[in-house]
N, C-alpha and C positions, 0 to 999 in steps of 0.2 A: 561546517559540519556535516559529514556523508551519513544519509539514512538509506534504508530500504524501502523498494517500491515494489508490491506484487499486483500485477495485472492479471485479470479474469475477465472472457469474454461475457459481456451483460448478456440476459435472456432478449432483452428489448433494443438491443443493438450496443455498440460502443463498448467500453470498457469499465470495468468497475477497479479502482485503484486503492491500495491498502497499504499502509506504513504499519507494519508489525512491531517496531520500537514506541509508537505512541497510540496505537489503536485507530488512527485516523484513517478514516474513509470516504473516498468520493468516487467520481464517474467522470467520463468525457468520451468523446469521439473526436478524431484519431488517438491512438498513443499518446503523443505529444501532449495533445489537449489534457487527457486524464493524467498524466503526471504533472502538469503546470498545475491543474486544479489541486492534486495533491498536494505539492509544493506549498500552496498558497494556504489550505487546510492546515498543513503541519505547522507552517510558522506562525499560524493564528493561534494554534494549541499550545505552541511553546513560547508563547507570550505570557499565557496563563498558567502553564505548569513547568515547571523545569525540569529538564532531563539529563541524566547523567549516565554517559555510556562507557561501559568498562571494555568492550569490545565487540566487532561487528559482529550479527546474527549469522549462524549457519544455515544457510536455505539449501533444502534437497526436495527430493519428489518420492512418494513411495505408492506401492500398489494396494489395492483391495480385491477380493473376489468381485465381479459383475453383477451376482446375486445381492450385495449386501446394499 
């Protein structure tokens, strides 16, 4: 099963990793560790909660004014 990993720089260093399909979130440093940790956490989540995927999510970016 192919899932999505969204990685963002963490304030304290390293990365926060999020799987939007399940809501699973973890962290790690470097990127490979963050993704490995996310894979493990998501696997554990899926053992408890079934997930039915209909299609891959569309991931994009958008901008907001800097004053927001």
